[in-house]
C-alpha positions in Angstrom: 39.5 -13.8 17.1 41.4 -12.0 19.9 40.8 -8.4 20.8 44.0 -7.1 19.1 42.9 -8.7 15.9 39.4 -7.6 16.1 40.7 -4.0 16.9 43.2 -4.0 14.0 40.5 -5.1 11.6 38.1 -2.3 12.9 41.0 0.2 12.3 41.7 -1.2 8.8 37.9 -1.0 7.9 37.9 2.6 9.2 40.9 3.4 7.2 39.6 1.8 4.2 36.4 3.7 4.3 38.2 6.9 4.8 40.5 6.3 1.8 37.5 5.3 -0.6 35.5 8.4 0.6 38.1 11.1 1.1 36.2 13.3 -1.1 33.2 13.3 1.1 35.3 14.7 3.9 36.6 17.3 1.5 33.2 18.3 0.4 31.7 18.2 3.8 34.7 20.5 5.0 34.2 22.9 2.1 30.4 23.2 3.0 31.5 23.9 6.6 34.0 26.6 5.6 31.3 28.2 3.2 28.8 28.3 6.1 31.3 29.5 8.5 32.5 32.3 6.3 28.8 33.3 5.5 27.8 33.2 9.2 30.9 35.4 10.2 30.3 37.9 7.4 26.6 37.9 7.7 25.6 36.7 11.2 22.1 38.1 11.0 21.3 35.9 7.9 23.0 32.9 9.5 20.9 33.5 12.7 17.8 33.8 10.6 18.6 30.5 8.8 19.3 28.7 12.0 16.1 30.0 13.6 14.0 28.8 10.6 15.6 25.4 10.8 15.0 25.3 14.5 11.3 26.3 13.9 11.0 23.4 11.4 12.5 21.1 13.9 10.0 22.0 16.7 7.2 21.7 14.2 8.3 18.2 12.8 9.1 16.9 16.3 5.8 18.1 17.8 4.0 16.5 14.7 5.8 13.1 15.3 5.1 13.3 19.0 1.4 13.8 18.5 1.1 11.1 16.0 3.0 8.6 18.2 0.7 9.5 21.1 -2.3 8.9 19.1 -1.0 5.4 18.0 -0.2 4.4 21.4 -3.7 3.3 22.4 -4.1 2.6 26.2 -0.5 3.8 27.2 -0.4 5.8 30.4 0.4 9.5 29.9 -0.1 9.5 26.1 -2.4 12.5 26.3 0.4 14.4 27.9 2.6 13.6 25.1 0.0 14.5 22.5 -0.7 17.8 24.3 3.1 18.5 24.3 3.4 17.6 20.6 0.5 19.8 19.7 1.8 22.8 21.6 5.1 22.3 19.8 3.3 22.2 16.4 1.6 25.5 17.2 4.8 27.0 18.4 6.6 25.8 15.2 3.9 27.2 12.9 3.8 30.6 14.9 7.7 30.8 14.6 7.7 30.2 10.9 5.0 32.9 10.3 7.7 35.6 10.8 11.5 35.6 10.8 11.7 37.8 14.0 9.5 35.4 15.8 11.8 32.4 14.8 14.9 34.2 15.9 13.5 35.3 19.2 12.2 31.8 19.9 15.7 30.3 19.0 17.5 32.8 21.2 15.0 32.2 24.1 15.4 28.5 24.0 19.3 28.9 24.0 19.1 31.3 26.9 17.0 29.1 29.1 19.1 26.1 28.2 22.2 28.2 29.3 20.4 29.3 32.6 19.3 25.7 33.4 22.7 24.4 32.7 24.5 27.0 34.8 22.2 26.2 37.9 22.8 22.6 37.3 26.5 22.9 37.1 26.7 25.3 40.1 24.6 22.7 42.2 26.7 19.9 41.2 29.7 21.9 42.4 27.9 22.4 45.7 27.2 18.7 46.0 30.7 17.5 45.3 32.7 20.4 47.3 33.9 18.0 50.2 35.4 15.6 47.7 36.8 17.8 44.9 39.2 20.9 45.7 38.6 22.6 42.2 34.8 22.9 42.5 35.1 26.7 42.2 35.7 26.0 38.4 32.1 24.6 38.4 30.9 27.6 40.3 32.5 29.8 37.7 31.2 27.8 34.7 27.7 27.9 36.3 27.7 31.5 37.0 29.0 32.3 33.6 26.4 30.3 31.9 23.6 31.9 33.9 24.9 35.3 33.2 25.0 34.4 29.5 21.5 33.1 29.5 20.3 36.4 31.2 22.1 38.6 28.8 20.5 36.7 25.9 17.0 37.4 27.5 17.9 41.0 28.1 19.4 41.7 24.7 18.2 38.8 22.4 19.3 40.6 19.1 22.9 41.2 20.3 23.0 37.8 22.1 21.6 35.9 18.9 24.2 37.6 16.7 27.1 36.5 19.0 25.8 33.0 19.0 25.6 33.0 15.2 29.2 34.3 15.0 30.4 31.5 17.5 28.6 28.9 15.3 30.2 30.5 12.4 33.7 30.3 13.8 33.1 26.7 15.0 32.0 25.8 11.5 35.0 27.5 9.9 37.5 25.6 12.1 35.7 22.3 11.8 35.6 22.6 7.8 39.4 23.5 7.7 40.1 20.4 9.8 38.0 18.3 7.6 39.6 19.6 4.4 43.1 18.9 5.9 42.0 15.3 7.0 40.6 14.8 3.5 44.0 15.7 1.9 45.8 13.6 4.4 43.7 10.5 3.5 44.1 11.3 -0.2 47.9 11.3 0.2 47.6 7.9 1.7 45.6 6.5 -1.2 48.3 8.0 -3.6 51.1 6.3 -1.6 49.4 3.0 -1.5 49.0 2.9 -5.4 
């Protein structure tokens, strides 16, 4: 089988899957739209929901890391992984004890990620400045990311609401695109019959 035949069979398989399951794309798109509308109309509630999910993720991830470290008998560094997992479990439990704590934890993690990303992008621009002419775009992206992270630390409530609204807008756009895709695939099914 040559590459062209294999590529077309993969395309046909994907198309067949999309046709048979167009309703999944529609349902997923509707759920995205509902979440997006709710997040945009009630950003504090959306932020709370995302924060609680994030705290649950930290708790489960820490628990799994601790268990895996205990099961890896004789492995170098397993106690560091166990300790890190235990700390994550404690942070997750603490965050779940109060909604404000969960929101502050969520926003703080986003803030530090933005700062780290900004510094890394800025330094990448410095390292390639002799080869690339538009490295100023990397400097600008890095500086804006650091400023965004610092603003989140300075005003976590306002920053958290803006993050919630950005996520809501993203979910709304993705939901609309998924619904449009579902109807497009459904029309292919109708024309094939």
